[in-house]
N, C-alpha and C positions, 0 to 999 in steps of 0.2 A: 754136619747140618745141611739140610736140602732146603732148596728153594720152595716157595709157595707151590709152584707147579709140580713139585716132586721129582725134578729132573736130576737131582744129585749135584747140581752146579749152583754156585753162588750166582745171584742175580745182579751182578754189579754193573752189567751194561745199562740197566734201567735207572741208575742212580746218577743224578747231576751233581757233580762234586762242587761246583761253583755256581753261586747265585747268578741270575740272568744279567743283572747289571755288571757283575765282575766279568762274565763272559764276553759282554758287548764292548768292555773295556780293553780286554785282551785283544779282541778282534780289531779294535782301533789302533791298538799300539802295533800289531802285526801290519796293518795296512799303512801305517805311518813310516815304516822303515824305509820304503822306497823314497819318500819325501825327505826323511832325514839324510839319506845318501846324496840326493840332490842338494840339499842344503850345504852338505860338507863340501861337495864338488864345487857350488857356487862361491863359498867362502874361500876355497883353495885358489880357483881361478882368479878372484880378485886380489888375493895376495901375489900370485904370480905376475899378474899385470903391475902391480905396484913395484915389484922387484925390477921388473923389466923398465919401467918408467924411471926408477932409481938409477939403473945402470946406463941409461941412455940421457940422463940429465934433462928430463922433459921439464918444461916450465908448468906454472899452475893451469893455464888455459889447456895445454896439451893433456894434462893429467884428467881434467874435467872431461874434455871431449873424449878421451879414450875409454873413461869409465862409463860414460853415457852410452857409447856404443856397445860396450859389453853388456851393459844391463838391457840394452834394446835387442841384442841377440838373444838373450835369455828369454825375454818376454815374447819375442817373435816367434820362437820355438814353441811356447805355450799356445800362442794364438792359432798357429797352424794345426796343433793337435786339439784345440778346443772344440766341443760340440755347440757351446753357447759362450757368450761374452757379456759381462756387465761392466760398462764403462761409466766413470764418473770423475769428476774433479775432486780432489781431496776435500773432506769435510762436507759432503753433499748427502750424507745419510747412508752411505755404502755399507756400514757395520750394521745398522739397524736392519737393512734389507737382506744382508747376509745372515743374520740371526734368524729372522723369519723363515727364510728359504731352508736354512739348515733344520730349523724346528720341524718343517713339513717332512723332510727326509727322515728325521729322527722318529717321527710318529709312524710313518709308512713302513719302514724298514728295520725298526728296533735299534737305530744306531744310539751311541752314547751322547748324552747332553754336553759332556765335557769337550766335544770337538766341533769346530765350525767347519763350514765347507770351504776348501781352498780351491785348488785347481782339480786334482784327481784323487784327493784322498778319500772322499766319499765314494768315488767310482771304484777304488780299490777295495772298499768294503762290500759294495753292492753294485754289480755290473750294470744293472738297470738305470743307475744314476748317470746322468751326463757328466762329462768333463766341463765344469763352468770355470772360466777364466775371469776373475775379477781384477780389473786394471783401471789406474788412474791415467793411463796412456801418456806416460811422461817420456818414454825413451825409445819406443819402436821406430819412430821416424829417424832417429839418429843413426840407427842401424841400417834402415832401408833406403834412407834418403827421401822418403815421402812425408815431408814436413808440411806440405800445403795441399794434403788431400788426405783421405781416410781409405785410399785404395787397398791398403792390407787388410781392411775390415770388409771389403766389398761382398765377399762370398760367404759371410757368417750370419748367424742369428744374434742380434745385439740388442741388448737392453741398455739404453742410454738413461742414466739417473741424473737429474738435474735438481738445483736448488737456486733460490734467489741469489744472484752473485753478490749481493751487498751482504747476506748473511754469511755466505761462504767467506768472503774476504775477512770479515771480522773473526770467524772461527779460525781461519788460517793464522791470523796474528797470535791467538792463543796457542794453537799448535806450534807456531815458530818460537814463541816465549818459553813453552813449558814442556813440550814433548819431542822436538825435532833435534836430532844429532847435529853437531857442528858440521860435520862433512856433507851431510845432506842439504843444509842451508847453502853451502858452496856449490854443490852439484846442481841444484835447481834455481839458482840465481836469487835465493832469498838475501835479505840483508844479513851481514856477517855475524856470526856468532858474538854475543856480548854488546851489539850495538844498541845505543839509547834511541828508541823510537817510539812515538805515541801510536795509538791505534789509528788515529786519523791519517797520519804520514804513511803508515803501513798500508792502509786501504787504498791509498792513492799511488803507490809505489808501483811501477810498470812491471817490475820484474817478480812481483809476489802477490799484489793486492787485486783490486777489482779490475784493472786493465787486463791482467793476465787471466783471470777467470773468464771474462767476456771474450777474449781472444779464442780460448778454448771451445767455449760454447758456439761462437760464430762459425768456426771451421766446421764443427759438427752440424750446424744447421745447414751450411752449404752442401754438405754431403750425405746428410741422412737419407735422401731419396735414392742414393745409389746402392744402399745396403740391401743384401738379398731379403733378409727378414729383420724388421726394425720394430721396437717397441720404446716410446718415450714415455717416461715416469718422472713425474714431478714430486719432490719431497712434500711440497705443501698440500698435495693430493693425498699423499700417503698420510700426513698428520690429520687431515679433515676427514677421510674414509679409509683407514688401513685396511679394512677387510675387503673392500672393493679393489683397492690398489694392488693388495697381494694376490687376489683372485686373478686380476688381469695378468700379473707376472706369472702366476702358476699356469694359467692357460698358455701363455706365450712359451713357456719353458717345458710345456707338456708335463707338468706334475700332476699326477692323478689324485689330488687331494679333495676331500670332501668339504662342504662349508663349514662343518663343525671342525675339522682339522685345521682349516685356515683360521677360523675364530680362536682355536687354542694357541696357535702360532702368533697371533696378534696379540693376545693376552700375556704370552710368555715373553714377548719382546717389547712390552710396554716400558716407558721411559723409567718408572720406578724400579721396576724389575731388573732392567739392564744397569742401572746404577748400582743396585745391589750385587748382581753377578760380577761387575767389574771390580767392586771393592773387595769381593771375597775370592776373586781369581778363579771363577768357576770354569772358564774355558782354559783349562790347564794343559789342554792337548793342542792348543793353538798358538804356542809361543807367547811373546809380549804384546801381541796385538790389542788385547782387551785388559791392560794392566795400567792403573795410574802411575804417573811418574812420583807423585807426592800424595799420599792418601789424605793428608791435611789441606791439601790445596784443590778446590773444586774445579780450577781452571786446569789442572793438569790431568784430568779424567779425559779418557777417549769420548765417553759419553758425557757431554758438558751441560747444555741448556736445553737443546731441542726445540727453540722457540722460533716460531715463524715471525719475521719482521723485528727480530731482536737487535738488529743492528742499531736501530733508532736509539736504544738505550745508552749508547756510547759516544753520542755526538751532540752538539750544540744545534740550534735550528738552522743557521745559516750553513753549517757544515752538511746537514742532511740534505738541503736543497742543492748544494753542489754535487753531492755523491748521486742523488736523484737524476740531476741533469745529466751527469756523465753516462749513467745507465741508459737513459732515455734516448741519448744521441747515438749510443754505440751498439747496444745489444739488438740482436735479431728478434723481431716481434713474435716470432713463430712460438717462443716459449711462454708468452703471455704475461710477462712481468711488466708492472708499470710503476711509475713514481708513485711515493706515498701521498696521503692526503696533504693538502697545503698545511704548512707549519708556521707559526708566528704571525 
């Protein structure tokens, strides 16, 4: 049987055996192999550290300090290799921003929807995509010793994503209750696993609540002018005008996206669609980052409420006044957060 061109050879080379979606998924799986190797090594190094600490009879505090240094070393290595960095305190909208940025790259380069940009996974699939390090900046200072400055970030391109610290503190309460592993609670000075604590007491807790969030934000406020390239993004502005906010981020990260692609990414990452994708485990190539702990408990979802000023729903009027006063008297005004309208 001859080919249509009459060459006497079968024209197999022109046949695409796999559909485009399957081909892109295979490419993603191949690109994820280096990350899988890194994950295996990371888990192995932590087990080796635990064994060493067991053998030396280290106490609880020594174990925490040693693991924080180990994690700091891992994160510092990524920081040094990164082309850009996205920094945020936990529960400030990082997952939402990550999904929108991922969607831009998916449109531009035909990458699979089932993967979210991590550090270098998208770069491994398409070299034009920069290595973007998403970090909560929890441990780097434990390794470098730079706990009172952001000197480790000075030479970097940094997006700082912030959110009203009162909303962050309340979201952290539900993260602590429903999603956080017991060992992570001890590692980051949260109330111990199984502790009975009201949302009000948690928000005022110095090791986990509003004071901790504001300490993080105030240090960055003092240091932001020293960063080589810096972009401040507020969660509330993203909620008010996500197209404009994502456009700013795309321009800063030099993502060549059109206005139409930006709008598509905004629509794709809508609250309703994010909830649906988390429930269906759509980001299956991104581990457990976007998976609810209990499908029947809405407070166990990564995407929970996304409400601006929602902290007020959990407190009495006098408690709101106390929380607002604490923020007003502590948080650097550069972020533009103010006390609520008078209550009571």
